[in-house]
mmCIF file of the N, C-alpha and C atoms, coordinates in Angstrom:
data_MODEL
# 
_entry.id   MODEL 
# 
loop_
_atom_site.group_PDB 
_atom_site.id 
_atom_site.type_symbol 
_atom_site.label_atom_id 
_atom_site.label_alt_id 
_atom_site.label_comp_id 
_atom_site.label_asym_id 
_atom_site.label_entity_id 
_atom_site.label_seq_id 
_atom_site.pdbx_PDB_ins_code 
_atom_site.Cartn_x 
_atom_site.Cartn_y 
_atom_site.Cartn_z 
_atom_site.occupancy 
_atom_site.B_iso_or_equiv 
_atom_site.pdbx_formal_charge 
_atom_site.auth_seq_id 
_atom_site.auth_comp_id 
_atom_site.auth_asym_id 
_atom_site.auth_atom_id 
_atom_site.pdbx_PDB_model_num 
ATOM 1   N N  . MET A 1 1  ? 1.212  -1.460 -0.071  1.00 0.00 ? 1  MET A N  1 
ATOM 2   C CA . MET A 1 1  ? 0.130  -0.248 -0.022  1.00 0.00 ? 1  MET A CA 1 
ATOM 3   C C  . MET A 1 1  ? 0.940  1.250  -0.305  1.00 0.00 ? 1  MET A C  1 
ATOM 4   N N  . LEU A 1 2  ? 1.511  1.101  0.803   1.00 0.00 ? 2  LEU A N  1 
ATOM 5   C CA . LEU A 1 2  ? 2.647  2.846  0.681   1.00 0.00 ? 2  LEU A CA 1 
ATOM 6   C C  . LEU A 1 2  ? 3.371  2.938  -0.636  1.00 0.00 ? 2  LEU A C  1 
ATOM 7   N N  . GLY A 1 3  ? 3.919  1.368  -0.967  1.00 0.00 ? 3  GLY A N  1 
ATOM 8   C CA . GLY A 1 3  ? 4.487  1.594  -2.014  1.00 0.00 ? 3  GLY A CA 1 
ATOM 9   C C  . GLY A 1 3  ? 3.924  2.186  -3.128  1.00 0.00 ? 3  GLY A C  1 
ATOM 10  N N  . THR A 1 4  ? 2.517  1.220  -3.402  1.00 0.00 ? 4  THR A N  1 
ATOM 11  C CA . THR A 1 4  ? 2.001  1.923  -4.581  1.00 0.00 ? 4  THR A CA 1 
ATOM 12  C C  . THR A 1 4  ? 1.530  3.758  -4.009  1.00 0.00 ? 4  THR A C  1 
ATOM 13  N N  . ILE A 1 5  ? 1.784  4.204  -2.927  1.00 0.00 ? 5  ILE A N  1 
ATOM 14  C CA . ILE A 1 5  ? 1.666  5.798  -2.575  1.00 0.00 ? 5  ILE A CA 1 
ATOM 15  C C  . ILE A 1 5  ? 3.195  6.626  -3.041  1.00 0.00 ? 5  ILE A C  1 
ATOM 16  N N  . LEU A 1 6  ? 3.844  5.827  -2.916  1.00 0.00 ? 6  LEU A N  1 
ATOM 17  C CA . LEU A 1 6  ? 5.435  6.176  -3.276  1.00 0.00 ? 6  LEU A CA 1 
ATOM 18  C C  . LEU A 1 6  ? 5.570  6.232  -4.782  1.00 0.00 ? 6  LEU A C  1 
ATOM 19  N N  . ASP A 1 7  ? 4.798  5.241  -4.957  1.00 0.00 ? 7  ASP A N  1 
ATOM 20  C CA . ASP A 1 7  ? 5.033  5.094  -6.924  1.00 0.00 ? 7  ASP A CA 1 
ATOM 21  C C  . ASP A 1 7  ? 3.978  6.815  -7.511  1.00 0.00 ? 7  ASP A C  1 
ATOM 22  N N  . LEU A 1 8  ? 3.043  6.835  -6.732  1.00 0.00 ? 8  LEU A N  1 
ATOM 23  C CA . LEU A 1 8  ? 1.837  7.553  -7.616  1.00 0.00 ? 8  LEU A CA 1 
ATOM 24  C C  . LEU A 1 8  ? 2.815  9.257  -7.214  1.00 0.00 ? 8  LEU A C  1 
ATOM 25  N N  . TYR A 1 9  ? 3.136  9.110  -6.133  1.00 0.00 ? 9  TYR A N  1 
ATOM 26  C CA . TYR A 1 9  ? 3.318  10.315 -5.657  1.00 0.00 ? 9  TYR A CA 1 
ATOM 27  C C  . TYR A 1 9  ? 5.114  10.578 -6.256  1.00 0.00 ? 9  TYR A C  1 
ATOM 28  N N  . SER A 1 10 ? 5.633  9.539  -7.048  1.00 0.00 ? 10 SER A N  1 
ATOM 29  C CA . SER A 1 10 ? 6.476  9.859  -7.744  1.00 0.00 ? 10 SER A CA 1 
ATOM 30  C C  . SER A 1 10 ? 6.327  10.539 -9.150  1.00 0.00 ? 10 SER A C  1 
ATOM 31  N N  . LEU A 1 11 ? 5.429  9.986  -9.815  1.00 0.00 ? 11 LEU A N  1 
ATOM 32  C CA . LEU A 1 11 ? 4.780  10.224 -11.282 1.00 0.00 ? 11 LEU A CA 1 
ATOM 33  C C  . LEU A 1 11 ? 4.181  11.459 -10.489 1.00 0.00 ? 11 LEU A C  1 
ATOM 34  N N  . VAL A 1 12 ? 3.569  11.966 -9.979  1.00 0.00 ? 12 VAL A N  1 
ATOM 35  C CA . VAL A 1 12 ? 3.105  13.326 -9.851  1.00 0.00 ? 12 VAL A CA 1 
ATOM 36  C C  . VAL A 1 12 ? 4.394  14.298 -9.465  1.00 0.00 ? 12 VAL A C  1 
ATOM 37  N N  . ILE A 1 13 ? 5.557  14.295 -9.533  1.00 0.00 ? 13 ILE A N  1 
ATOM 38  C CA . ILE A 1 13 ? 6.837  14.317 -8.919  1.00 0.00 ? 13 ILE A CA 1 
ATOM 39  C C  . ILE A 1 13 ? 7.184  15.160 -10.544 1.00 0.00 ? 13 ILE A C  1 
ATOM 40  N N  . VAL A 1 14 ? 6.567  14.037 -11.348 1.00 0.00 ? 14 VAL A N  1 
ATOM 41  C CA . VAL A 1 14 ? 7.557  14.171 -12.608 1.00 0.00 ? 14 VAL A CA 1 
ATOM 42  C C  . VAL A 1 14 ? 6.882  14.579 -13.684 1.00 0.00 ? 14 VAL A C  1 
ATOM 43  N N  . GLY A 1 15 ? 5.279  14.441 -13.507 1.00 0.00 ? 15 GLY A N  1 
ATOM 44  C CA . GLY A 1 15 ? 4.264  15.708 -13.810 1.00 0.00 ? 15 GLY A CA 1 
ATOM 45  C C  . GLY A 1 15 ? 4.905  16.907 -13.554 1.00 0.00 ? 15 GLY A C  1 
ATOM 46  N N  . ALA A 1 16 ? 5.153  17.700 -12.215 1.00 0.00 ? 16 ALA A N  1 
ATOM 47  C CA . ALA A 1 16 ? 5.489  18.561 -11.805 1.00 0.00 ? 16 ALA A CA 1 
ATOM 48  C C  . ALA A 1 16 ? 6.801  18.945 -12.693 1.00 0.00 ? 16 ALA A C  1 
ATOM 49  N N  . VAL A 1 17 ? 7.473  18.069 -13.330 1.00 0.00 ? 17 VAL A N  1 
ATOM 50  C CA . VAL A 1 17 ? 8.720  18.706 -13.856 1.00 0.00 ? 17 VAL A CA 1 
ATOM 51  C C  . VAL A 1 17 ? 8.426  19.180 -14.897 1.00 0.00 ? 17 VAL A C  1 
ATOM 52  N N  . ILE A 1 18 ? 7.541  18.307 -16.000 1.00 0.00 ? 18 ILE A N  1 
ATOM 53  C CA . ILE A 1 18 ? 7.073  18.101 -17.068 1.00 0.00 ? 18 ILE A CA 1 
ATOM 54  C C  . ILE A 1 18 ? 6.468  19.701 -17.464 1.00 0.00 ? 18 ILE A C  1 
ATOM 55  N N  . VAL A 1 19 ? 4.974  20.088 -16.541 1.00 0.00 ? 19 VAL A N  1 
ATOM 56  C CA . VAL A 1 19 ? 4.740  21.514 -15.962 1.00 0.00 ? 19 VAL A CA 1 
ATOM 57  C C  . VAL A 1 19 ? 5.469  22.341 -16.094 1.00 0.00 ? 19 VAL A C  1 
ATOM 58  N N  . SER A 1 20 ? 6.486  22.146 -15.498 1.00 0.00 ? 20 SER A N  1 
ATOM 59  C CA . SER A 1 20 ? 7.519  23.383 -15.351 1.00 0.00 ? 20 SER A CA 1 
ATOM 60  C C  . SER A 1 20 ? 8.124  23.645 -16.823 1.00 0.00 ? 20 SER A C  1 
ATOM 61  N N  . TRP A 1 21 ? 8.068  22.850 -17.868 1.00 0.00 ? 21 TRP A N  1 
ATOM 62  C CA . TRP A 1 21 ? 8.540  22.839 -18.686 1.00 0.00 ? 21 TRP A CA 1 
ATOM 63  C C  . TRP A 1 21 ? 7.608  23.633 -19.984 1.00 0.00 ? 21 TRP A C  1 
ATOM 64  N N  . THR A 1 22 ? 6.332  23.590 -19.780 1.00 0.00 ? 22 THR A N  1 
ATOM 65  C CA . THR A 1 22 ? 5.394  24.336 -19.926 1.00 0.00 ? 22 THR A CA 1 
ATOM 66  C C  . THR A 1 22 ? 5.368  25.758 -20.094 1.00 0.00 ? 22 THR A C  1 
ATOM 67  N N  . GLU A 1 23 ? 4.341  26.367 -21.064 1.00 0.00 ? 23 GLU A N  1 
ATOM 68  C CA . GLU A 1 23 ? 4.299  27.927 -20.535 1.00 0.00 ? 23 GLU A CA 1 
ATOM 69  C C  . GLU A 1 23 ? 2.744  27.881 -20.195 1.00 0.00 ? 23 GLU A C  1 
ATOM 70  N N  . LEU A 1 24 ? 2.307  27.189 -19.908 1.00 0.00 ? 24 LEU A N  1 
ATOM 71  C CA . LEU A 1 24 ? 0.721  27.400 -19.093 1.00 0.00 ? 24 LEU A CA 1 
ATOM 72  C C  . LEU A 1 24 ? 0.875  28.272 -17.950 1.00 0.00 ? 24 LEU A C  1 
ATOM 73  N N  . PRO A 1 25 ? -0.613 28.423 -18.150 1.00 0.00 ? 25 PRO A N  1 
ATOM 74  C CA . PRO A 1 25 ? -0.085 30.167 -17.054 1.00 0.00 ? 25 PRO A CA 1 
ATOM 75  C C  . PRO A 1 25 ? -0.356 29.481 -15.412 1.00 0.00 ? 25 PRO A C  1 
ATOM 76  N N  . PRO A 1 26 ? 0.208  30.149 -14.399 1.00 0.00 ? 26 PRO A N  1 
ATOM 77  C CA . PRO A 1 26 ? -0.234 29.930 -12.929 1.00 0.00 ? 26 PRO A CA 1 
ATOM 78  C C  . PRO A 1 26 ? -1.313 29.493 -12.489 1.00 0.00 ? 26 PRO A C  1 
ATOM 79  N N  . ASN A 1 27 ? -2.498 30.107 -13.382 1.00 0.00 ? 27 ASN A N  1 
ATOM 80  C CA . ASN A 1 27 ? -3.762 30.190 -12.980 1.00 0.00 ? 27 ASN A CA 1 
ATOM 81  C C  . ASN A 1 27 ? -4.526 28.310 -13.430 1.00 0.00 ? 27 ASN A C  1 
ATOM 82  N N  . HIS A 1 28 ? -3.762 27.763 -14.274 1.00 0.00 ? 28 HIS A N  1 
ATOM 83  C CA . HIS A 1 28 ? -4.236 26.756 -14.734 1.00 0.00 ? 28 HIS A CA 1 
ATOM 84  C C  . HIS A 1 28 ? -4.459 25.744 -13.965 1.00 0.00 ? 28 HIS A C  1 
ATOM 85  N N  . PRO A 1 29 ? -5.828 24.838 -13.739 1.00 0.00 ? 29 PRO A N  1 
ATOM 86  C CA . PRO A 1 29 ? -5.850 23.799 -13.090 1.00 0.00 ? 29 PRO A CA 1 
ATOM 87  C C  . PRO A 1 29 ? -5.223 23.179 -12.789 1.00 0.00 ? 29 PRO A C  1 
ATOM 88  N N  . VAL A 1 30 ? -4.205 22.299 -13.900 1.00 0.00 ? 30 VAL A N  1 
ATOM 89  C CA . VAL A 1 30 ? -3.343 21.192 -13.515 1.00 0.00 ? 30 VAL A CA 1 
ATOM 90  C C  . VAL A 1 30 ? -1.881 22.039 -12.723 1.00 0.00 ? 30 VAL A C  1 
ATOM 91  N N  . VAL A 1 31 ? -1.725 23.107 -13.356 1.00 0.00 ? 31 VAL A N  1 
ATOM 92  C CA . VAL A 1 31 ? -0.713 23.951 -12.355 1.00 0.00 ? 31 VAL A CA 1 
ATOM 93  C C  . VAL A 1 31 ? -1.253 24.151 -11.140 1.00 0.00 ? 31 VAL A C  1 
ATOM 94  N N  . GLN A 1 32 ? -2.177 24.230 -11.089 1.00 0.00 ? 32 GLN A N  1 
ATOM 95  C CA . GLN A 1 32 ? -2.396 24.495 -9.374  1.00 0.00 ? 32 GLN A CA 1 
ATOM 96  C C  . GLN A 1 32 ? -2.600 23.138 -8.719  1.00 0.00 ? 32 GLN A C  1 
ATOM 97  N N  . LEU A 1 33 ? -2.844 22.165 -9.451  1.00 0.00 ? 33 LEU A N  1 
ATOM 98  C CA . LEU A 1 33 ? -2.778 20.636 -8.881  1.00 0.00 ? 33 LEU A CA 1 
ATOM 99  C C  . LEU A 1 33 ? -2.044 20.099 -8.521  1.00 0.00 ? 33 LEU A C  1 
ATOM 100 N N  . VAL A 1 34 ? -0.504 20.835 -9.132  1.00 0.00 ? 34 VAL A N  1 
ATOM 101 C CA . VAL A 1 34 ? 0.806  19.847 -9.435  1.00 0.00 ? 34 VAL A CA 1 
ATOM 102 C C  . VAL A 1 34 ? 1.606  20.765 -8.020  1.00 0.00 ? 34 VAL A C  1 
ATOM 103 N N  . SER A 1 35 ? 0.892  21.790 -8.071  1.00 0.00 ? 35 SER A N  1 
ATOM 104 C CA . SER A 1 35 ? 1.769  23.011 -7.264  1.00 0.00 ? 35 SER A CA 1 
ATOM 105 C C  . SER A 1 35 ? 1.484  22.683 -5.667  1.00 0.00 ? 35 SER A C  1 
ATOM 106 N N  . THR A 1 36 ? -0.159 22.394 -5.709  1.00 0.00 ? 36 THR A N  1 
ATOM 107 C CA . THR A 1 36 ? -0.233 22.080 -4.127  1.00 0.00 ? 36 THR A CA 1 
ATOM 108 C C  . THR A 1 36 ? -0.207 20.854 -3.875  1.00 0.00 ? 36 THR A C  1 
ATOM 109 N N  . LEU A 1 37 ? 0.048  19.499 -4.837  1.00 0.00 ? 37 LEU A N  1 
ATOM 110 C CA . LEU A 1 37 ? 0.523  18.603 -4.289  1.00 0.00 ? 37 LEU A CA 1 
ATOM 111 C C  . LEU A 1 37 ? 2.078  18.305 -3.877  1.00 0.00 ? 37 LEU A C  1 
ATOM 112 N N  . THR A 1 38 ? 3.149  19.420 -4.459  1.00 0.00 ? 38 THR A N  1 
ATOM 113 C CA . THR A 1 38 ? 4.325  19.071 -4.545  1.00 0.00 ? 38 THR A CA 1 
ATOM 114 C C  . THR A 1 38 ? 5.123  20.105 -3.838  1.00 0.00 ? 38 THR A C  1 
ATOM 115 N N  . GLU A 1 39 ? 4.570  21.766 -3.671  1.00 0.00 ? 39 GLU A N  1 
ATOM 116 C CA . GLU A 1 39 ? 5.157  22.609 -2.997  1.00 0.00 ? 39 GLU A CA 1 
ATOM 117 C C  . GLU A 1 39 ? 5.307  21.941 -1.828  1.00 0.00 ? 39 GLU A C  1 
ATOM 118 N N  . PRO A 1 40 ? 4.372  21.950 -0.657  1.00 0.00 ? 40 PRO A N  1 
ATOM 119 C CA . PRO A 1 40 ? 4.914  21.611 0.578   1.00 0.00 ? 40 PRO A CA 1 
ATOM 120 C C  . PRO A 1 40 ? 6.368  21.558 0.856   1.00 0.00 ? 40 PRO A C  1 
ATOM 121 N N  . VAL A 1 41 ? 6.282  19.859 -0.199  1.00 0.00 ? 41 VAL A N  1 
ATOM 122 C CA . VAL A 1 41 ? 7.557  18.871 -0.243  1.00 0.00 ? 41 VAL A CA 1 
ATOM 123 C C  . VAL A 1 41 ? 8.896  19.190 -0.332  1.00 0.00 ? 41 VAL A C  1 
ATOM 124 N N  . LEU A 1 42 ? 9.174  20.297 -1.724  1.00 0.00 ? 42 LEU A N  1 
ATOM 125 C CA . LEU A 1 42 ? 9.980  20.401 -2.607  1.00 0.00 ? 42 LEU A CA 1 
ATOM 126 C C  . LEU A 1 42 ? 10.286 21.632 -1.863  1.00 0.00 ? 42 LEU A C  1 
ATOM 127 N N  . ARG A 1 43 ? 9.420  23.128 -1.656  1.00 0.00 ? 43 ARG A N  1 
ATOM 128 C CA . ARG A 1 43 ? 10.116 23.984 -0.821  1.00 0.00 ? 43 ARG A CA 1 
ATOM 129 C C  . ARG A 1 43 ? 11.896 23.786 0.002   1.00 0.00 ? 43 ARG A C  1 
ATOM 130 N N  . PRO A 1 44 ? 10.919 23.105 1.179   1.00 0.00 ? 44 PRO A N  1 
ATOM 131 C CA . PRO A 1 44 ? 12.258 22.793 1.700   1.00 0.00 ? 44 PRO A CA 1 
ATOM 132 C C  . PRO A 1 44 ? 13.456 22.011 1.521   1.00 0.00 ? 44 PRO A C  1 
ATOM 133 N N  . ILE A 1 45 ? 13.299 21.295 0.040   1.00 0.00 ? 45 ILE A N  1 
ATOM 134 C CA . ILE A 1 45 ? 14.661 20.848 -0.321  1.00 0.00 ? 45 ILE A CA 1 
ATOM 135 C C  . ILE A 1 45 ? 15.042 22.071 -1.159  1.00 0.00 ? 45 ILE A C  1 
ATOM 136 N N  . ARG A 1 46 ? 14.271 22.849 -1.315  1.00 0.00 ? 46 ARG A N  1 
ATOM 137 C CA . ARG A 1 46 ? 14.878 23.996 -2.487  1.00 0.00 ? 46 ARG A CA 1 
ATOM 138 C C  . ARG A 1 46 ? 15.415 25.003 -1.464  1.00 0.00 ? 46 ARG A C  1 
ATOM 139 N N  . ASN A 1 47 ? 15.114 24.997 -0.465  1.00 0.00 ? 47 ASN A N  1 
ATOM 140 C CA . ASN A 1 47 ? 16.051 25.602 0.752   1.00 0.00 ? 47 ASN A CA 1 
ATOM 141 C C  . ASN A 1 47 ? 17.027 25.420 1.210   1.00 0.00 ? 47 ASN A C  1 
ATOM 142 N N  . VAL A 1 48 ? 17.508 23.781 0.827   1.00 0.00 ? 48 VAL A N  1 
ATOM 143 C CA . VAL A 1 48 ? 18.646 23.184 1.511   1.00 0.00 ? 48 VAL A CA 1 
ATOM 144 C C  . VAL A 1 48 ? 20.004 23.545 0.539   1.00 0.00 ? 48 VAL A C  1 
ATOM 145 N N  . LEU A 1 49 ? 19.459 22.960 -0.461  1.00 0.00 ? 49 LEU A N  1 
ATOM 146 C CA . LEU A 1 49 ? 20.164 22.728 -1.951  1.00 0.00 ? 49 LEU A CA 1 
ATOM 147 C C  . LEU A 1 49 ? 20.759 23.770 -1.968  1.00 0.00 ? 49 LEU A C  1 
ATOM 148 N N  . PRO A 1 50 ? 22.117 23.966 -2.321  1.00 0.00 ? 50 PRO A N  1 
ATOM 149 C CA . PRO A 1 50 ? 22.475 25.297 -2.932  1.00 0.00 ? 50 PRO A CA 1 
ATOM 150 C C  . PRO A 1 50 ? 22.316 25.406 -4.384  1.00 0.00 ? 50 PRO A C  1 
ATOM 151 N N  . SER A 1 51 ? 22.348 26.459 -4.653  1.00 0.00 ? 51 SER A N  1 
ATOM 152 C CA . SER A 1 51 ? 21.868 27.060 -6.080  1.00 0.00 ? 51 SER A CA 1 
ATOM 153 C C  . SER A 1 51 ? 22.520 26.524 -7.187  1.00 0.00 ? 51 SER A C  1 
ATOM 154 N N  . MET A 1 52 ? 22.205 26.315 -8.255  1.00 0.00 ? 52 MET A N  1 
ATOM 155 C CA . MET A 1 52 ? 23.152 25.772 -9.144  1.00 0.00 ? 52 MET A CA 1 
ATOM 156 C C  . MET A 1 52 ? 22.327 26.736 -10.582 1.00 0.00 ? 52 MET A C  1 
ATOM 157 N N  . GLY A 1 53 ? 22.602 27.868 -10.559 1.00 0.00 ? 53 GLY A N  1 
ATOM 158 C CA . GLY A 1 53 ? 22.282 28.488 -11.536 1.00 0.00 ? 53 GLY A CA 1 
ATOM 159 C C  . GLY A 1 53 ? 21.401 28.552 -12.113 1.00 0.00 ? 53 GLY A C  1 
ATOM 160 N N  . GLY A 1 54 ? 20.148 28.562 -11.366 1.00 0.00 ? 54 GLY A N  1 
ATOM 161 C CA . GLY A 1 54 ? 18.415 28.733 -11.727 1.00 0.00 ? 54 GLY A CA 1 
ATOM 162 C C  . GLY A 1 54 ? 18.161 27.311 -12.706 1.00 0.00 ? 54 GLY A C  1 
ATOM 163 N N  . LEU A 1 55 ? 19.635 25.816 -12.133 1.00 0.00 ? 55 LEU A N  1 
ATOM 164 C CA . LEU A 1 55 ? 18.719 24.367 -12.464 1.00 0.00 ? 55 LEU A CA 1 
ATOM 165 C C  . LEU A 1 55 ? 17.780 24.309 -11.032 1.00 0.00 ? 55 LEU A C  1 
ATOM 166 N N  . ASP A 1 56 ? 16.272 23.742 -11.130 1.00 0.00 ? 56 ASP A N  1 
ATOM 167 C CA . ASP A 1 56 ? 16.166 23.070 -9.759  1.00 0.00 ? 56 ASP A CA 1 
ATOM 168 C C  . ASP A 1 56 ? 16.087 21.949 -9.473  1.00 0.00 ? 56 ASP A C  1 
ATOM 169 N N  . LEU A 1 57 ? 17.300 21.213 -8.820  1.00 0.00 ? 57 LEU A N  1 
ATOM 170 C CA . LEU A 1 57 ? 17.283 19.703 -8.618  1.00 0.00 ? 57 LEU A CA 1 
ATOM 171 C C  . LEU A 1 57 ? 16.426 19.245 -7.513  1.00 0.00 ? 57 LEU A C  1 
ATOM 172 N N  . SER A 1 58 ? 15.658 20.527 -7.171  1.00 0.00 ? 58 SER A N  1 
ATOM 173 C CA . SER A 1 58 ? 14.784 19.439 -5.961  1.00 0.00 ? 58 SER A CA 1 
ATOM 174 C C  . SER A 1 58 ? 13.876 18.316 -5.958  1.00 0.00 ? 58 SER A C  1 
ATOM 175 N N  . PRO A 1 59 ? 13.498 18.063 -7.341  1.00 0.00 ? 59 PRO A N  1 
ATOM 176 C CA . PRO A 1 59 ? 12.410 17.375 -7.946  1.00 0.00 ? 59 PRO A CA 1 
ATOM 177 C C  . PRO A 1 59 ? 13.495 15.683 -8.040  1.00 0.00 ? 59 PRO A C  1 
ATOM 178 N N  . MET A 1 60 ? 14.600 15.720 -8.417  1.00 0.00 ? 60 MET A N  1 
ATOM 179 C CA . MET A 1 60 ? 15.656 14.712 -8.728  1.00 0.00 ? 60 MET A CA 1 
ATOM 180 C C  . MET A 1 60 ? 15.865 14.539 -6.897  1.00 0.00 ? 60 MET A C  1 
ATOM 181 N N  . ALA A 1 61 ? 16.433 15.424 -6.254  1.00 0.00 ? 61 ALA A N  1 
ATOM 182 C CA . ALA A 1 61 ? 16.438 15.122 -4.795  1.00 0.00 ? 61 ALA A CA 1 
ATOM 183 C C  . ALA A 1 61 ? 15.589 14.315 -3.974  1.00 0.00 ? 61 ALA A C  1 
ATOM 184 N N  . LEU A 1 62 ? 14.224 15.054 -4.185  1.00 0.00 ? 62 LEU A N  1 
ATOM 185 C CA . LEU A 1 62 ? 12.896 14.089 -3.576  1.00 0.00 ? 62 LEU A CA 1 
ATOM 186 C C  . LEU A 1 62 ? 12.846 12.769 -4.538  1.00 0.00 ? 62 LEU A C  1 
ATOM 187 N N  . LEU A 1 63 ? 12.645 12.619 -5.737  1.00 0.00 ? 63 LEU A N  1 
ATOM 188 C CA . LEU A 1 63 ? 12.834 11.303 -6.122  1.00 0.00 ? 63 LEU A CA 1 
ATOM 189 C C  . LEU A 1 63 ? 13.973 10.016 -5.789  1.00 0.00 ? 63 LEU A C  1 
ATOM 190 N N  . ILE A 1 64 ? 15.080 11.127 -5.390  1.00 0.00 ? 64 ILE A N  1 
ATOM 191 C CA . ILE A 1 64 ? 16.051 9.759  -5.028  1.00 0.00 ? 64 ILE A CA 1 
ATOM 192 C C  . ILE A 1 64 ? 15.363 9.336  -3.619  1.00 0.00 ? 64 ILE A C  1 
ATOM 193 N N  . GLY A 1 65 ? 14.820 10.701 -2.526  1.00 0.00 ? 65 GLY A N  1 
ATOM 194 C CA . GLY A 1 65 ? 14.869 10.202 -1.213  1.00 0.00 ? 65 GLY A CA 1 
ATOM 195 C C  . GLY A 1 65 ? 13.596 8.767  -1.049  1.00 0.00 ? 65 GLY A C  1 
ATOM 196 N N  . LEU A 1 66 ? 11.952 9.333  -2.070  1.00 0.00 ? 66 LEU A N  1 
ATOM 197 C CA . LEU A 1 66 ? 11.446 8.285  -2.675  1.00 0.00 ? 66 LEU A CA 1 
ATOM 198 C C  . LEU A 1 66 ? 11.587 6.728  -2.537  1.00 0.00 ? 66 LEU A C  1 
ATOM 199 N N  . GLN A 1 67 ? 12.472 7.279  -3.614  1.00 0.00 ? 67 GLN A N  1 
ATOM 200 C CA . GLN A 1 67 ? 12.984 5.473  -3.890  1.00 0.00 ? 67 GLN A CA 1 
ATOM 201 C C  . GLN A 1 67 ? 14.264 4.789  -2.895  1.00 0.00 ? 67 GLN A C  1 
ATOM 202 N N  . PHE A 1 68 ? 14.813 5.603  -2.119  1.00 0.00 ? 68 PHE A N  1 
ATOM 203 C CA . PHE A 1 68 ? 15.566 5.082  -0.745  1.00 0.00 ? 68 PHE A CA 1 
ATOM 204 C C  . PHE A 1 68 ? 14.695 4.671  0.319   1.00 0.00 ? 68 PHE A C  1 
ATOM 205 N N  . LEU A 1 69 ? 13.343 5.338  0.586   1.00 0.00 ? 69 LEU A N  1 
ATOM 206 C CA . LEU A 1 69 ? 12.131 5.127  1.366   1.00 0.00 ? 69 LEU A CA 1 
ATOM 207 C C  . LEU A 1 69 ? 11.611 3.747  0.799   1.00 0.00 ? 69 LEU A C  1 
ATOM 208 N N  . ARG A 1 70 ? 11.535 3.647  -0.144  1.00 0.00 ? 70 ARG A N  1 
ATOM 209 C CA . ARG A 1 70 ? 10.710 2.566  -1.110  1.00 0.00 ? 70 ARG A CA 1 
ATOM 210 C C  . ARG A 1 70 ? 11.500 1.141  -0.710  1.00 0.00 ? 70 ARG A C  1 
ATOM 211 N N  . ARG A 1 71 ? 13.021 1.778  -0.770  1.00 0.00 ? 71 ARG A N  1 
ATOM 212 C CA . ARG A 1 71 ? 13.805 0.367  -0.658  1.00 0.00 ? 71 ARG A CA 1 
ATOM 213 C C  . ARG A 1 71 ? 14.303 0.130  0.842   1.00 0.00 ? 71 ARG A C  1 
ATOM 214 N N  . LEU A 1 72 ? 13.901 1.029  1.434   1.00 0.00 ? 72 LEU A N  1 
ATOM 215 C CA . LEU A 1 72 ? 14.396 1.231  2.912   1.00 0.00 ? 72 LEU A CA 1 
ATOM 216 C C  . LEU A 1 72 ? 13.380 0.263  3.805   1.00 0.00 ? 72 LEU A C  1 
ATOM 217 N N  . PHE A 1 73 ? 12.196 0.287  3.290   1.00 0.00 ? 73 PHE A N  1 
ATOM 218 C CA . PHE A 1 73 ? 10.795 -0.390 3.661   1.00 0.00 ? 73 PHE A CA 1 
ATOM 219 C C  . PHE A 1 73 ? 10.234 -1.631 2.888   1.00 0.00 ? 73 PHE A C  1 
ATOM 220 N N  . MET A 1 74 ? 11.305 -2.043 2.167   1.00 0.00 ? 74 MET A N  1 
ATOM 221 C CA . MET A 1 74 ? 11.040 -2.937 1.184   1.00 0.00 ? 74 MET A CA 1 
ATOM 222 C C  . MET A 1 74 ? 9.682  -3.262 0.500   1.00 0.00 ? 74 MET A C  1 
ATOM 223 N N  . LEU A 1 75 ? 9.126  -2.298 -0.309  1.00 0.00 ? 75 LEU A N  1 
ATOM 224 C CA . LEU A 1 75 ? 7.648  -2.169 -0.367  1.00 0.00 ? 75 LEU A CA 1 
ATOM 225 C C  . LEU A 1 75 ? 7.511  -2.420 -1.884  1.00 0.00 ? 75 LEU A C  1 
# 
């Protein structure tokens, strides 16, 4: 069950990355949904990671963390 949730959230993170590459307006429902689901987790990671010249590595760090949790609990 937890493994499925982690997998689904990983897909949401990938969706957030894809949405960030598009030019959808911030008030678009997809942008708002993805932002609501990901920003509370990505924001603290961004605060900890050093600036990489405009490259946001927080989704990658979160995906690695989710995979680590999945393996840790062998789900």
